[in-house]
N, C-alpha and C positions, 0 to 999 in steps of 0.2 A: 489755529482758530480763525474764524472769519466772522465779522460783525457788520451789520447794516446800521447806519447812523441816520436818525431822522431829527431834524430841527427846523426852526424858522429862520428866515433870512436875517442875519445880523442882530436880531433882537436878543437872542440868548447866547449864541456862540460867537464871541468876539475873535478878532485876529489872534490875540494872545492866547486865548483858550483853545482855539483851533490848532495853533502851533503846538501847544502843550499836548493836545490829544493825539495829533499825528506823530509827534516824537515818542509818546508812550506806546503807540501801536507799533511803530518801527522798532523800538527797543525790544518789545516782546514778540516780534515777528507775527503780528496780527494783521491779517488782510482786512480791508475795510472798503466800504462804498457809502456815499452820501445820497440823500434824496436830491433829485435834479435841481429843484428850486434853490436849495442852499448851495449846491455845487456851482450853479451859475452865479449866484450872489458872491461867493468867495472868489470866483474868477474875475468878476468885474471890479470888486472892491479891494481884494487883497492880492490879486495876481496869482492865486493858487489854482492849479489844474487838478481837480479831485476826481477819482473814479466815481461814477454816478449811476443810479438806477432811476427810471422814469415812473415805474409803478410796481405793484406787487409781483407781476408776472416776470419782470426781468431783474428782480433781486436774485443774486446767485443762489443756485439750488443748495449749495453746501454752507449757507449762512447759518451759524450756530445761534446767534442772538441778535435782537434788535435793540439798539441803544437809543432811547428817546431822550433828547437833551433839551430841556426847557421846563415848562410847568405842566400842570395837569391837562391843560388844553392841548398842548403839544402831544402829550401821551394819548389823548383821545383821537387826535388827528392821525397819529401813527396807527392806532387800531383800525380806524376806518380805511386807511390806505392799504393795510395788509389784506383786507377782505378775508378770504378763507385760508390764507397762508398761516400755518401753525408754527410760528417762530416765537420762541420765548422772548419777552420784553423786559428790559430793566430800565427804570426811569432815573435820570440824573436831574436833580432839581436845581434849576437856576431861575425859577420863577418865585412864587410867593408861598402859598399854603403847602402844596405838595403831599396830598394823601396818596396819589398814584406814583408820582415821580418823587420817591422818598429818599433817594441817596443824594446827599449834599455834594456840591461841586468839589469840595476839598476831600471828598471820599472816593473820587473817581479812580485813583490809582489802586486803592485797596479793593475796590469793587472789581476792577480788571483782574487783580491778583486772585480773588476768589473764583472768578470764572475760569481762569487758567488752571487752577488747582482743583476744580470741580467741587469747591466748597460752597455749595448753595443747594437750595431745594426749589422745586417748581410748584407754584400754587395755582390751581385751576380756578378761574373766575368765569361765571356764567354771563350770558348776554340775553337780551330779549330781541324778538323779531317782530317787525310791524308790517302788516299788509293793509292797504286801504286806498282811499281816494286822493292820492297825490297827483298834482297836475304836472309835475316835472320828474325826470329820472332821478333816482336816489343814488348817492355815492355808495351807500350800503343800506340795506333794510334792517341791519342789526344795530343795537345800541348797547353800549357797555354800562352807562350810568342810568339813563332814563329816557322815556318817551313822554312828551307833554303836549297838551292842547291848551292854548292860551288865547286870551282876548286880543284883538287887534284894534285898539281904540279905547273909548271910555266905558262902553257898556260891558256888563258881565256876559258870559256865555253859559249855555246850559249843556252839560255833558251827561248823556244817559249811559249807564253802565250795566252790562249783563256779564255774569260769570258762569261759564259752562251752560249757557242758554237761560240761566235764571236771572230775572230782573233783580237788581240790587238797589239802585237809587238814581235820582236825577241830581246832579251837582250844579247848583247855581253858584258860580264862583268866577274868579278871574282866570281860573284854569284848573287843570287836573294833571297830576304827575303819576306816572307808572314807573316805579324805580326798581332796579335790581339791588341786591345787598351791597354791591360795590358802590352804587349810587346813593346809598343811604347817608353818606357823609357829604353829599353834594347838594343839589337844589332841594331835595326832600328834607334834609336836615335844616336848611335855612328857613323853611316854613313850618318848623315844629315837628317834623317826623322823627321816628325812632332810629337809633343807630343799630344796624344789624351786622352781625359777624359775617364776613364774606363766605364762610363755609355753609351758611344756611341756604336752603332751597326754597326761595319765596320771592314774591313781588310785594312792593309797598304801594298802596293806592292812597294818594295824599292830595287833598284839595288845596288850591291856592286862594287865600282870602275868601272863604265861602260865605255866602249870604246868611246861611243858617249855621250858627256857631256850634251846633251839636254835631256837625259833620266832622268826624275825626279820622285820622289815618287808619287804614285797614290793611292787614297782612294776610296774604293768601298763598297757597302752595304754588310753586313755579310750574306745576303740571297743568294749572288752570288755563283756560282759554278766555281771554277778556275781550269783550266787544264794546266799542264806544261809538256813539253817534253824537254829533255836536250841532247845536243851533245857535245862531247869533243874530242880533239886530243889524249887524254890519253885513257887508257882502262876503266877508271872509274872516278867517282867524289864522292863528299861527300854530303849526305843528313843529316840534323839534325832536330830533334824535341826537342825544348828547348836545354838542355845540353846533349842530347843523340845523338851520331853520328853513321852513317851507311855508308858503302861503297856501291855505286850503279853503275850499268853498264852504259856504253855509250848507248844513246837512250832510257833511262828509262823514263817512263811516270807516272805522278801523278795527282790525283784529290784532291782538297782542298775545304772544305765547313765548315759550322758551326757544331760543335759537339752537340749532344743531351745532353751531360753532361755539367755541369757548376760547378764552385767552389764558396763556400760561405766563404768569408773572414770576420773575426771578426773585426769590427771597434769600437774602444774604444772612449769614450768622448774626445773632444778637439783634435781629430786627424782626418785628412782628406787627400785626394790625394794632394790637393793644399798646405797643410802644409808640406807634405813630399817634394814636389817640391821646396818650399822655403828653406827648411833646407838642402836638399841634393845637390841642384844646386846653392845654395846661391843667389837666386833671390832677388833683391833689396838691396843686401849688397854692401856698398861703400868700395870696397877693396883698393881704392886709399888712403883713409884716415884711414884705419884700422891699428892698431899697433900690 
């Protein structure tokens, strides 16, 4: 088996954890390579010389899995780095919340065992694709969680929305979120959006602090084509694709639809989306009687 490992320099994978990971790979005869940024960090700080890849194109062709070691942000960076490479991803959570990177650090050895024994399933997750008036090249035009338009300053922005050519509304708000089902537990949830099962084929349209409080989240089919145009009193506003931010000009226009790419997430036994919800959001926990 061969794995690619993606992590951030020193923040999540300490020298002790790196040593443990390498020893585990060697013990199980697993070939591995690290993203160049971390490989360089480990060389300078720990004296390790690690096999490395610079980008998606030179990840070895026979790589079976990508192991994202960090938090959900690291997982999103890994997805963007992979571009259109269809390599299943498993997330080891050394961050905080961990909806995407759901395997705890102390479960790493068991996770590797499951991969070696083919004791897992692959869960397909959809992404959205954005085209529009960006002023700089995009790392990727796909987003796993969400695309947003947000104010850049104190003044609200106005986002005009059309779906399949039909006018829907003008959103006077701090911003507007277009979310995938996977992203329903991210930014969209934090502003009051619904939680959607990842198996659903839909987009969530959710305003951020709308001026009109009757503007509620809207769910549409993922086959829909969404067109947005933004106006602001400032010279520009902010557009984001997951955790990547770009400054865009007043009156910029964007089109959002379903991406032709998708992500394969490794699902281990006794782990599911609903398990994660119960654990991370403490559903069903009687906090009034807990000690």
